[in-house]
N, C-alpha and C positions, 0 to 999 in steps of 0.2 A: 954261181953257187947256188945252190938247189934251195927253197924253201918250202915243206911239208905242211899242208894244213890239215891238222887231225881232230879227234874230238875225245871225248872222254876215254880213257886207257880201258875203264872196267869194262863198257858197252862196246864198243867200237871195232868190230872184227875187221872192216876194211881199211881202218887204219893202222891197225897193226902189220898188215902184209907189206906194204912199203915201208914203213919204219922202220921193223925187223930187217927187211933185205937190204937197206943200206947200212942202217946199225952194225948187221953182224958182217956185213963185207967191207966196213970201214971207209963208205961212200960219203963223201962230205955234205951234209946238208945242216940248216936251221929248221926246227920245231917249233910250231904255232899250235897251240892247242885250244879250241875254241868251244867248251861245253854246248852240250845239246840243249836248246833253250835261251840260251845266252843271247842278249842283246848286240852282242859283237857278232852273232853268226851271217849278219849281212857282210861283213867284211872278208868272208870265203869267197874266192872268185870263182869258183865253180859255176858254171852255167845253170848246172842242176840243182845248185844249194844242196850238194852232199858232199861228205868226205870219204876218203883224202883228195886232195888237190895239191898238185906239184905247180909251183913258179918257179921258173927258170930265167932269172935276170941275165941280159944279152949285153954284149961290150957297147952296142950304141944305147941302150938304158931302155930297151923293151923288154917285155914279161912274156914270155911263152906260158902260157897254164894249161897243163894237163891234168885232164879228171879221168877217175876208174882206175883202179888199184891193177888192173891188167895193162892198161894204157899206160900207166905210169912207170910199170915193170918192163914194158918194151921200150921207152923213151930213154929212160935211165940204163939200158942195155946197149942202146948206140954207144954212150960214150964210157960204159963198163962192161965189157964182153963177158966178165966172169958171171954175172948175173944168172948164165945159163950154163950148163955143162959144156965144154967144149967138146967131148967125144959126139959124133954126130949123132948115134943112135942115143946115148942118153940123154942129147937135147930134144929130140924129136919126142922120147918118151916123155921128158918132164913136162914138155909145152902141152902135151897132150892132157897129161893129169892135172896141169896149173888149171888148163881150160873147163876141164871137167869139174873142178871144184868152183870156179868161178861162177857157173853156170848152173851146177846142179844138186843135190842134197836138200831140196826144199822143204821134205817134211823134218828132217833134223833140224834145217835154221828155224822152222815155225816153233816145232816144240820146245826143244832146246836152245830156248832165248841165251846169249851170250852175257852172262854176269862174271866176272872172274872171281869177285869175291865172296861168293856164293857156294854154299854145298846143298845141293836139293836132289828129294827123292823122287824119281820117275821109274820106281820099280812097276807101279800101276799103269805103266805106258806101253802097251803091246803092240800098237799098229804096225801090220805087215811092212809099211813102207818106210817105218822109220827103222825098224829091225834090217830092213834091205838098206837102207843108205849106210848105216853102221856097217854092214857087213862087206858094201861095196869099197867103202874105205880101207879098212882091215885087207882088203885084196889088193889094193892098188899100194898099199904101205908093204905089202910081204913081196909084192911083186918086185916093187921097185929095189927093195934090201937085198933080193934074192938074186935078181939080175944083174944089178952093178955093182953088187959085193962091198957096198962101204958103211959107213955108219949113216950116212945122210941118203935119201932117198933116191938121188940118181949116183951115186959115189961117194967118194971120201970128202969132198968138199960142198959145202952149204952153197943151194942156188935158191932160185926163186920157186923151185916148187915147195922145197921144206917152207919157205915164208907162206906160201899159201894155204898150206896145211896147220900151220901152227897155230889158228884160233879153234882148229878142231882138238888140238891136243890140250887146250884150255877147256874148251866144254867137256871132253871125256871126263876131266879130272871134277868139273861142277858138280855133275851127274853122275861119278861114280859108274861111269859104262865100263862093263868086264869084255876086255879086250882077249886074244890069244897072247901068249907070251912075247912073240916075236913084235908085234904091233904095240903092246902095252913096254915094251922096252925102249922101242922106241919112240913113244908118246914120253916118256920120262926122261930120255935123252936130250930132247927138244926142248922140252921145259926145261931142263939143268942149262942150257946154253945162256952165257951170262948176259946176252941181250934180252932172252926171254925172263929172265929173272929181273932184269931192271924195270921191265915194262909192269911184270907181276908185281912188283913191290910198291911201282907208282900207282897201280889200278888199287891197291888195298889202301893207299894212302890217300885216295880222293873221298873228299868228305860230303861232295855236290851229289845229288840225286835226281835222276829224270822219270819222273812219272810214268811214261810210256812203258819204259824198258822196265820200269821196277813191278808194272802190273802183268808185263809177259814172264816177269819169273815166278810171281804169286801164282800166277794161271799154269805153269809148267809143272808145280808140284809142290810139296811140304819143304819147309826151308828146314834144314837139318843144322846148319851153321853159317853166320855171317860174319865174316872176316874183315869187313870193312872198317875204316878209322870213322869215328862217330862224329 
């Protein structure tokens, strides 16, 4: 049985990816949420001290710890092949797009910090690198949808590539980023998946605040709306 250690759902994009992947694909796991800055943070078995971390209890009582969202994805795929598309071309594209998301888009990550419950005005942000990141994500989404002809990025079935872009769909909502019709429709479609709605509602219900994340959100731009529970 897998145990997935995650942090605040309102903030933690890296936690969302494997959580969504396993929830959407109905892969059994136990969720353990440790808030950022919590005294229980030391209970996280990751050697990096970061989330997410997957613990896999073995029959002999030993535990395999897997850290990093992409490593977790590949580990789970060993037991559940549906993590990736089964078509060879779609699988290759999905892996490339997932890896690009995992290692890239640094300007978008920096300026548009993840805070699901806020609506923030970034109309004053016109950095070319930010616009380039947004354009590249649109390009990838449209390429996947057009090439494989499904509702998800690599075909008709949800897979890891959708899970890895899921936090971007929330970021675009937070910052009111305008997209082309096809990209906007995919973002809406992804946000409306039951597992995504589950995560979204849990994010809004969280009452704890982590000051470093809050400071990043204040630096991003004026807050238009705060939908989070008090």
